Structure formats: structure tokens, C-alpha cells
N, CA, C and O atoms as a Maestro MAE file, in Angstrom:
{
 s_m_m2io_version
 :::
 2.0.0
}

f_m_ct {
 s_m_title
 :::
 protein
 m_atom[228] {
  # First column is atom index #
  i_m_mmod_type
  r_m_x_coord
  r_m_y_coord
  r_m_z_coord
  i_m_residue_number
  s_m_chain_name
  s_m_pdb_residue_name
  s_m_pdb_atom_name
  i_m_atomic_number
  :::
  1 25 -139.056 -95.938 -142.891 1 A "MET " " N  " 7
  2 3 -139.328 -96.792 -141.754 1 A "MET " " CA " 6
  3 2 -140.141 -97.975 -142.270 1 A "MET " " C  " 6
  4 15 -141.139 -97.795 -142.969 1 A "MET " " O  " 8
  5 25 -139.717 -99.162 -141.928 2 A "GLY " " N  " 7
  6 3 -140.388 -100.367 -142.381 2 A "GLY " " CA " 6
  7 2 -141.612 -100.704 -141.542 2 A "GLY " " C  " 6
  8 15 -141.949 -99.998 -140.591 2 A "GLY " " O  " 8
  9 25 -142.260 -101.781 -141.908 3 A "TRP " " N  " 7
  10 3 -143.501 -102.146 -141.213 3 A "TRP " " CA " 6
  11 2 -143.223 -102.657 -139.799 3 A "TRP " " C  " 6
  12 15 -144.073 -102.512 -138.920 3 A "TRP " " O  " 8
  13 25 -142.051 -103.252 -139.562 4 A "ILE " " N  " 7
  14 3 -141.735 -103.723 -138.209 4 A "ILE " " CA " 6
  15 2 -141.535 -102.530 -137.279 4 A "ILE " " C  " 6
  16 15 -142.058 -102.517 -136.165 4 A "ILE " " O  " 8
  17 25 -140.783 -101.533 -137.729 5 A "MET " " N  " 7
  18 3 -140.561 -100.341 -136.901 5 A "MET " " CA " 6
  19 2 -141.856 -99.563 -136.690 5 A "MET " " C  " 6
  20 15 -142.070 -98.994 -135.620 5 A "MET " " O  " 8
  21 25 -142.715 -99.537 -137.696 6 A "THR " " N  " 7
  22 3 -144.001 -98.866 -137.559 6 A "THR " " CA " 6
  23 2 -144.873 -99.566 -136.524 6 A "THR " " C  " 6
  24 15 -145.556 -98.914 -135.735 6 A "THR " " O  " 8
  25 25 -144.848 -100.892 -136.532 7 A "THR " " N  " 7
  26 3 -145.601 -101.655 -135.542 7 A "THR " " CA " 6
  27 2 -145.071 -101.398 -134.137 7 A "THR " " C  " 6
  28 15 -145.845 -101.194 -133.202 7 A "THR " " O  " 8
  29 25 -143.752 -101.409 -133.995 8 A "LEU " " N  " 7
  30 3 -143.147 -101.143 -132.685 8 A "LEU " " CA " 6
  31 2 -143.424 -99.719 -132.211 8 A "LEU " " C  " 6
  32 15 -143.609 -99.487 -131.016 8 A "LEU " " O  " 8
  33 25 -143.453 -98.771 -133.137 9 A "LEU " " N  " 7
  34 3 -143.785 -97.394 -132.791 9 A "LEU " " CA " 6
  35 2 -145.222 -97.290 -132.293 9 A "LEU " " C  " 6
  36 15 -145.494 -96.561 -131.340 9 A "LEU " " O  " 8
  37 25 -146.134 -98.004 -132.921 10 A "GLY " " N  " 7
  38 3 -147.533 -97.994 -132.473 10 A "GLY " " CA " 6
  39 2 -147.703 -98.612 -131.101 10 A "GLY " " C  " 6
  40 15 -148.475 -98.109 -130.285 10 A "GLY " " O  " 8
  41 25 -146.993 -99.691 -130.838 11 A "ILE " " N  " 7
  42 3 -147.064 -100.331 -129.522 11 A "ILE " " CA " 6
  43 2 -146.480 -99.413 -128.454 11 A "ILE " " C  " 6
  44 15 -147.063 -99.250 -127.381 11 A "ILE " " O  " 8
  45 25 -145.330 -98.814 -128.749 12 A "ALA " " N  " 7
  46 3 -144.714 -97.895 -127.795 12 A "ALA " " CA " 6
  47 2 -145.597 -96.672 -127.561 12 A "ALA " " C  " 6
  48 15 -145.688 -96.178 -126.437 12 A "ALA " " O  " 8
  49 25 -146.247 -96.182 -128.614 13 A "GLY " " N  " 7
  50 3 -147.165 -95.056 -128.466 13 A "GLY " " CA " 6
  51 2 -148.359 -95.396 -127.604 13 A "GLY " " C  " 6
  52 15 -148.843 -94.555 -126.846 13 A "GLY " " O  " 8
  53 25 -148.837 -96.620 -127.711 14 A "SER " " N  " 7
  54 3 -149.953 -97.051 -126.881 14 A "SER " " CA " 6
  55 2 -149.553 -97.115 -125.411 14 A "SER " " C  " 6
  56 15 -150.294 -96.672 -124.534 14 A "SER " " O  " 8
  57 25 -148.365 -97.673 -125.155 15 A "PHE " " N  " 7
  58 3 -147.882 -97.718 -123.767 15 A "PHE " " CA " 6
  59 2 -147.672 -96.312 -123.211 15 A "PHE " " C  " 6
  60 15 -148.053 -96.026 -122.076 15 A "PHE " " O  " 8
  61 25 -147.067 -95.440 -124.010 16 A "LEU " " N  " 7
  62 3 -146.824 -94.075 -123.551 16 A "LEU " " CA " 6
  63 2 -148.127 -93.350 -123.232 16 A "LEU " " C  " 6
  64 15 -148.246 -92.711 -122.187 16 A "LEU " " O  " 8
  65 25 -149.091 -93.450 -124.122 17 A "SER " " N  " 7
  66 3 -150.347 -92.733 -123.888 17 A "SER " " CA " 6
  67 2 -151.131 -93.331 -122.725 17 A "SER " " C  " 6
  68 15 -151.824 -92.607 -122.010 17 A "SER " " O  " 8
  69 25 -151.029 -94.643 -122.529 18 A "THR " " N  " 7
  70 3 -151.712 -95.260 -121.386 18 A "THR " " CA " 6
  71 2 -151.133 -94.753 -120.073 18 A "THR " " C  " 6
  72 15 -151.877 -94.326 -119.190 18 A "THR " " O  " 8
  73 25 -149.808 -94.798 -119.939 19 A "TYR " " N  " 7
  74 3 -149.190 -94.382 -118.687 19 A "TYR " " CA " 6
  75 2 -149.259 -92.874 -118.481 19 A "TYR " " C  " 6
  76 15 -149.425 -92.412 -117.352 19 A "TYR " " O  " 8
  77 25 -149.134 -92.104 -119.556 20 A "LEU " " N  " 7
  78 3 -149.268 -90.658 -119.440 20 A "LEU " " CA " 6
  79 2 -150.710 -90.276 -119.093 20 A "LEU " " C  " 6
  80 15 -150.940 -89.371 -118.290 20 A "LEU " " O  " 8
  81 25 -151.663 -90.958 -119.692 21 A "GLY " " N  " 7
  82 3 -153.068 -90.691 -119.379 21 A "GLY " " CA " 6
  83 2 -153.429 -91.059 -117.954 21 A "GLY " " C  " 6
  84 15 -154.231 -90.369 -117.324 21 A "GLY " " O  " 8
  85 25 -152.854 -92.134 -117.433 22 A "GLN " " N  " 7
  86 3 -153.093 -92.494 -116.036 22 A "GLN " " CA " 6
  87 2 -152.418 -91.504 -115.092 22 A "GLN " " C  " 6
  88 15 -152.955 -91.192 -114.030 22 A "GLN " " O  " 8
  89 25 -151.240 -91.010 -115.478 23 A "PHE " " N  " 7
  90 3 -150.543 -90.021 -114.667 23 A "PHE " " CA " 6
  91 2 -151.321 -88.709 -114.607 23 A "PHE " " C  " 6
  92 15 -151.375 -88.061 -113.562 23 A "PHE " " O  " 8
  93 25 -151.922 -88.318 -115.734 24 A "LEU " " N  " 7
  94 3 -152.686 -87.075 -115.806 24 A "LEU " " CA " 6
  95 2 -154.141 -87.243 -115.381 24 A "LEU " " C  " 6
  96 15 -154.934 -86.308 -115.484 24 A "LEU " " O  " 8
  97 25 -154.488 -88.431 -114.905 25 A "LYS " " N  " 7
  98 3 -155.839 -88.752 -114.422 25 A "LYS " " CA " 6
  99 2 -156.892 -88.694 -115.531 25 A "LYS " " C  " 6
  100 15 -158.065 -88.431 -115.268 25 A "LYS " " O  " 8
  101 25 -156.457 -88.945 -116.786 26 A "ILE " " N  " 7
  102 3 -157.401 -89.037 -117.894 26 A "ILE " " CA " 6
  103 2 -158.014 -90.433 -117.922 26 A "ILE " " C  " 6
  104 15 -159.206 -90.598 -118.180 26 A "ILE " " O  " 8
  105 25 -157.172 -91.441 -117.650 27 A "TYR " " N  " 7
  106 3 -157.613 -92.829 -117.612 27 A "TYR " " CA " 6
  107 2 -157.559 -93.334 -116.176 27 A "TYR " " C  " 6
  108 15 -156.697 -92.930 -115.396 27 A "TYR " " O  " 8
  109 25 -158.477 -94.210 -115.843 28 A "GLU " " N  " 7
  110 3 -158.466 -94.873 -114.547 28 A "GLU " " CA " 6
  111 2 -157.378 -95.939 -114.522 28 A "GLU " " C  " 6
  112 15 -156.979 -96.421 -115.583 28 A "GLU " " O  " 8
  113 25 -156.886 -96.322 -113.350 29 A "PRO " " N  " 7
  114 3 -155.900 -97.420 -113.291 29 A "PRO " " CA " 6
  115 2 -156.482 -98.699 -113.898 29 A "PRO " " C  " 6
  116 15 -157.602 -99.097 -113.577 29 A "PRO " " O  " 8
  117 25 -155.719 -99.324 -114.762 30 A "GLY " " N  " 7
  118 3 -156.171 -100.522 -115.446 30 A "GLY " " CA " 6
  119 2 -156.842 -100.257 -116.775 30 A "GLY " " C  " 6
  120 15 -157.045 -101.186 -117.556 30 A "GLY " " O  " 8
  121 25 -157.193 -99.012 -117.051 31 A "GLU " " N  " 7
  122 3 -157.822 -98.655 -118.321 31 A "GLU " " CA " 6
  123 2 -156.725 -98.334 -119.341 31 A "GLU " " C  " 6
  124 15 -155.748 -97.659 -119.015 31 A "GLU " " O  " 8
  125 25 -156.888 -98.815 -120.561 32 A "THR " " N  " 7
  126 3 -155.876 -98.575 -121.585 32 A "THR " " CA " 6
  127 2 -156.319 -97.464 -122.532 32 A "THR " " C  " 6
  128 15 -157.494 -97.105 -122.600 32 A "THR " " O  " 8
  129 25 -155.346 -96.935 -123.255 33 A "ALA " " N  " 7
  130 3 -155.629 -95.888 -124.230 33 A "ALA " " CA " 6
  131 2 -156.277 -96.504 -125.462 33 A "ALA " " C  " 6
  132 15 -156.048 -97.671 -125.779 33 A "ALA " " O  " 8
  133 25 -157.063 -95.730 -126.131 34 A "GLY " " N  " 7
  134 3 -157.710 -96.193 -127.352 34 A "GLY " " CA " 6
  135 2 -156.841 -95.945 -128.572 34 A "GLY " " C  " 6
  136 15 -155.653 -95.644 -128.458 34 A "GLY " " O  " 8
  137 25 -157.445 -96.073 -129.724 35 A "PHE " " N  " 7
  138 3 -156.732 -95.927 -130.993 35 A "PHE " " CA " 6
  139 2 -156.165 -94.517 -131.159 35 A "PHE " " C  " 6
  140 15 -155.005 -94.352 -131.538 35 A "PHE " " O  " 8
  141 25 -156.979 -93.510 -130.877 36 A "ILE " " N  " 7
  142 3 -156.534 -92.124 -131.017 36 A "ILE " " CA " 6
  143 2 -155.425 -91.819 -130.020 36 A "ILE " " C  " 6
  144 15 -154.476 -91.108 -130.351 36 A "ILE " " O  " 8
  145 25 -155.531 -92.345 -128.806 37 A "GLY " " N  " 7
  146 3 -154.485 -92.155 -127.810 37 A "GLY " " CA " 6
  147 2 -153.169 -92.770 -128.232 37 A "GLY " " C  " 6
  148 15 -152.108 -92.193 -127.993 37 A "GLY " " O  " 8
  149 25 -153.226 -93.939 -128.859 38 A "ALA " " N  " 7
  150 3 -152.011 -94.588 -129.349 38 A "ALA " " CA " 6
  151 2 -151.362 -93.775 -130.465 38 A "ALA " " C  " 6
  152 15 -150.136 -93.699 -130.543 38 A "ALA " " O  " 8
  153 25 -152.169 -93.172 -131.321 39 A "ILE " " N  " 7
  154 3 -151.624 -92.329 -132.386 39 A "ILE " " CA " 6
  155 2 -150.956 -91.092 -131.797 39 A "ILE " " C  " 6
  156 15 -149.875 -90.700 -132.234 39 A "ILE " " O  " 8
  157 25 -151.595 -90.484 -130.812 40 A "ILE " " N  " 7
  158 3 -151.003 -89.309 -130.167 40 A "ILE " " CA " 6
  159 2 -149.699 -89.691 -129.462 40 A "ILE " " C  " 6
  160 15 -148.724 -88.941 -129.523 40 A "ILE " " O  " 8
  161 25 -149.671 -90.842 -128.797 41 A "GLY " " N  " 7
  162 3 -148.441 -91.309 -128.159 41 A "GLY " " CA " 6
  163 2 -147.332 -91.555 -129.158 41 A "GLY " " C  " 6
  164 15 -146.174 -91.235 -128.887 41 A "GLY " " O  " 8
  165 25 -147.664 -92.119 -130.311 42 A "ALA " " N  " 7
  166 3 -146.667 -92.353 -131.351 42 A "ALA " " CA " 6
  167 2 -146.145 -91.029 -131.907 42 A "ALA " " C  " 6
  168 15 -144.955 -90.911 -132.200 42 A "ALA " " O  " 8
  169 25 -147.010 -90.044 -132.054 43 A "LEU " " N  " 7
  170 3 -146.569 -88.733 -132.527 43 A "LEU " " CA " 6
  171 2 -145.637 -88.069 -131.518 43 A "LEU " " C  " 6
  172 15 -144.676 -87.408 -131.911 43 A "LEU " " O  " 8
  173 25 -145.905 -88.234 -130.235 44 A "ILE " " N  " 7
  174 3 -145.015 -87.691 -129.202 44 A "ILE " " CA " 6
  175 2 -143.644 -88.343 -129.301 44 A "ILE " " C  " 6
  176 15 -142.623 -87.661 -129.208 44 A "ILE " " O  " 8
  177 25 -143.614 -89.664 -129.490 45 A "ILE " " N  " 7
  178 3 -142.337 -90.373 -129.621 45 A "ILE " " CA " 6
  179 2 -141.587 -89.901 -130.861 45 A "ILE " " C  " 6
  180 15 -140.379 -89.676 -130.796 45 A "ILE " " O  " 8
  181 25 -142.278 -89.745 -131.986 46 A "LEU " " N  " 7
  182 3 -141.633 -89.258 -133.204 46 A "LEU " " CA " 6
  183 2 -141.084 -87.845 -133.020 46 A "LEU " " C  " 6
  184 15 -140.019 -87.528 -133.550 46 A "LEU " " O  " 8
  185 25 -141.782 -87.001 -132.288 47 A "PHE " " N  " 7
  186 3 -141.316 -85.642 -132.013 47 A "PHE " " CA " 6
  187 2 -140.042 -85.670 -131.173 47 A "PHE " " C  " 6
  188 15 -139.100 -84.926 -131.446 47 A "PHE " " O  " 8
  189 25 -140.011 -86.528 -130.153 48 A "ILE " " N  " 7
  190 3 -138.824 -86.642 -129.304 48 A "ILE " " CA " 6
  191 2 -137.639 -87.167 -130.115 48 A "ILE " " C  " 6
  192 15 -136.520 -86.677 -129.960 48 A "ILE " " O  " 8
  193 25 -137.871 -88.150 -130.974 49 A "ILE " " N  " 7
  194 3 -136.800 -88.687 -131.816 49 A "ILE " " CA " 6
  195 2 -136.267 -87.611 -132.753 49 A "ILE " " C  " 6
  196 15 -135.058 -87.521 -132.965 49 A "ILE " " O  " 8
  197 25 -137.147 -86.798 -133.311 50 A "SER " " N  " 7
  198 3 -136.694 -85.745 -134.226 50 A "SER " " CA " 6
  199 2 -135.865 -84.691 -133.505 50 A "SER " " C  " 6
  200 15 -134.958 -84.113 -134.103 50 A "SER " " O  " 8
  201 25 -136.154 -84.428 -132.237 51 A "LEU " " N  " 7
  202 3 -135.344 -83.482 -131.479 51 A "LEU " " CA " 6
  203 2 -133.928 -83.999 -131.299 51 A "LEU " " C  " 6
  204 15 -132.974 -83.231 -131.424 51 A "LEU " " O  " 8
  205 25 -133.768 -85.289 -131.007 52 A "PHE " " N  " 7
  206 3 -132.440 -85.860 -130.828 52 A "PHE " " CA " 6
  207 2 -131.684 -85.958 -132.143 52 A "PHE " " C  " 6
  208 15 -130.465 -85.786 -132.158 52 A "PHE " " O  " 8
  209 25 -132.357 -86.223 -133.227 53 A "ARG " " N  " 7
  210 3 -131.684 -86.330 -134.523 53 A "ARG " " CA " 6
  211 2 -131.198 -84.992 -135.021 53 A "ARG " " C  " 6
  212 15 -130.166 -84.915 -135.688 53 A "ARG " " O  " 8
  213 25 -131.928 -83.930 -134.707 54 A "ARG " " N  " 7
  214 3 -131.502 -82.593 -135.121 54 A "ARG " " CA " 6
  215 2 -130.219 -82.177 -134.417 54 A "ARG " " C  " 6
  216 15 -129.354 -81.547 -135.024 54 A "ARG " " O  " 8
  217 25 -130.090 -82.525 -133.141 55 A "LYS " " N  " 7
  218 3 -128.917 -82.119 -132.363 55 A "LYS " " CA " 6
  219 2 -127.665 -82.879 -132.778 55 A "LYS " " C  " 6
  220 15 -126.558 -82.351 -132.666 55 A "LYS " " O  " 8
  221 25 -127.821 -84.099 -133.251 56 A "THR " " N  " 7
  222 3 -126.649 -84.896 -133.596 56 A "THR " " CA " 6
  223 2 -126.130 -84.605 -134.996 56 A "THR " " C  " 6
  224 15 -124.993 -84.965 -135.298 56 A "THR " " O  " 8
  225 25 -126.886 -83.990 -135.833 57 A "ARG " " N  " 7
  226 3 -126.449 -83.712 -137.218 57 A "ARG " " CA " 6
  227 2 -125.836 -82.369 -137.347 57 A "ARG " " C  " 6
  228 15 -125.419 -81.982 -138.439 57 A "ARG " " O  " 8
  :::
 }
 m_bond[227] {
  # First column is bond index #
  i_m_from
  i_m_to
  i_m_order
  :::
  1 1 2 1
  2 2 3 1
  3 3 4 2
  4 3 5 1
  5 5 6 1
  6 6 7 1
  7 7 8 2
  8 7 9 1
  9 9 10 1
  10 10 11 1
  11 11 12 2
  12 11 13 1
  13 13 14 1
  14 14 15 1
  15 15 16 2
  16 15 17 1
  17 17 18 1
  18 18 19 1
  19 19 20 2
  20 19 21 1
  21 21 22 1
  22 22 23 1
  23 23 24 2
  24 23 25 1
  25 25 26 1
  26 26 27 1
  27 27 28 2
  28 27 29 1
  29 29 30 1
  30 30 31 1
  31 31 32 2
  32 31 33 1
  33 33 34 1
  34 34 35 1
  35 35 36 2
  36 35 37 1
  37 37 38 1
  38 38 39 1
  39 39 40 2
  40 39 41 1
  41 41 42 1
  42 42 43 1
  43 43 44 2
  44 43 45 1
  45 45 46 1
  46 46 47 1
  47 47 48 2
  48 47 49 1
  49 49 50 1
  50 50 51 1
  51 51 52 2
  52 51 53 1
  53 53 54 1
  54 54 55 1
  55 55 56 2
  56 55 57 1
  57 57 58 1
  58 58 59 1
  59 59 60 2
  60 59 61 1
  61 61 62 1
  62 62 63 1
  63 63 64 2
  64 63 65 1
  65 65 66 1
  66 66 67 1
  67 67 68 2
  68 67 69 1
  69 69 70 1
  70 70 71 1
  71 71 72 2
  72 71 73 1
  73 73 74 1
  74 74 75 1
  75 75 76 2
  76 75 77 1
  77 77 78 1
  78 78 79 1
  79 79 80 2
  80 79 81 1
  81 81 82 1
  82 82 83 1
  83 83 84 2
  84 83 85 1
  85 85 86 1
  86 86 87 1
  87 87 88 2
  88 87 89 1
  89 89 90 1
  90 90 91 1
  91 91 92 2
  92 91 93 1
  93 93 94 1
  94 94 95 1
  95 95 96 2
  96 95 97 1
  97 97 98 1
  98 98 99 1
  99 99 100 2
  100 99 101 1
  101 101 102 1
  102 102 103 1
  103 103 104 2
  104 103 105 1
  105 105 106 1
  106 106 107 1
  107 107 108 2
  108 107 109 1
  109 109 110 1
  110 110 111 1
  111 111 112 2
  112 111 113 1
  113 113 114 1
  114 114 115 1
  115 115 116 2
  116 115 117 1
  117 117 118 1
  118 118 119 1
  119 119 120 2
  120 119 121 1
  121 121 122 1
  122 122 123 1
  123 123 124 2
  124 123 125 1
  125 125 126 1
  126 126 127 1
  127 127 128 2
  128 127 129 1
  129 129 130 1
  130 130 131 1
  131 131 132 2
  132 131 133 1
  133 133 134 1
  134 134 135 1
  135 135 136 2
  136 135 137 1
  137 137 138 1
  138 138 139 1
  139 139 140 2
  140 139 141 1
  141 141 142 1
  142 142 143 1
  143 143 144 2
  144 143 145 1
  145 145 146 1
  146 146 147 1
  147 147 148 2
  148 147 149 1
  149 149 150 1
  150 150 151 1
  151 151 152 2
  152 151 153 1
  153 153 154 1
  154 154 155 1
  155 155 156 2
  156 155 157 1
  157 157 158 1
  158 158 159 1
  159 159 160 2
  160 159 161 1
  161 161 162 1
  162 162 163 1
  163 163 164 2
  164 163 165 1
  165 165 166 1
  166 166 167 1
  167 167 168 2
  168 167 169 1
  169 169 170 1
  170 170 171 1
  171 171 172 2
  172 171 173 1
  173 173 174 1
  174 174 175 1
  175 175 176 2
  176 175 177 1
  177 177 178 1
  178 178 179 1
  179 179 180 2
  180 179 181 1
  181 181 182 1
  182 182 183 1
  183 183 184 2
  184 183 185 1
  185 185 186 1
  186 186 187 1
  187 187 188 2
  188 187 189 1
  189 189 190 1
  190 190 191 1
  191 191 192 2
  192 191 193 1
  193 193 194 1
  194 194 195 1
  195 195 196 2
  196 195 197 1
  197 197 198 1
  198 198 199 1
  199 199 200 2
  200 199 201 1
  201 201 202 1
  202 202 203 1
  203 203 204 2
  204 203 205 1
  205 205 206 1
  206 206 207 1
  207 207 208 2
  208 207 209 1
  209 209 210 1
  210 210 211 1
  211 211 212 2
  212 211 213 1
  213 213 214 1
  214 214 215 1
  215 215 216 2
  216 215 217 1
  217 217 218 1
  218 218 219 1
  219 219 220 2
  220 219 221 1
  221 221 222 1
  222 222 223 1
  223 223 224 2
  224 223 225 1
  225 225 226 1
  226 226 227 1
  227 227 228 2
  :::
 }
}
């Protein structure tokens, strides 16, 4: 994975963790996820991608 895809993965992880945290009432509305939250969101996205790649091979 190149640096562009890694950057996009980090941004997507930040969005995922922000909205998931607001849904679970961890974050208040308007509050964003921090660095650790973005990493956890990126790991969730990577896990979901790996599930789809396993089924197609």
C-alpha cells in the first residue's frame, strides 16, 4: 500500500471512529476522534477489507 492509500485510510478511519463514537455516545456531537481513535477506525476498515478479500479468493 502506497503513501496515498495510507493517507486515505487514515482519513477514512478518522471519519469512521468519529461517527461510530458519536453513535455509541463516546463523543459529543461536534467532537472529533483523536489520534488513537483514528488508528482504531483504520484497523476496523482494514479488518473489513480483509474479510471481503478472503471470500473472493
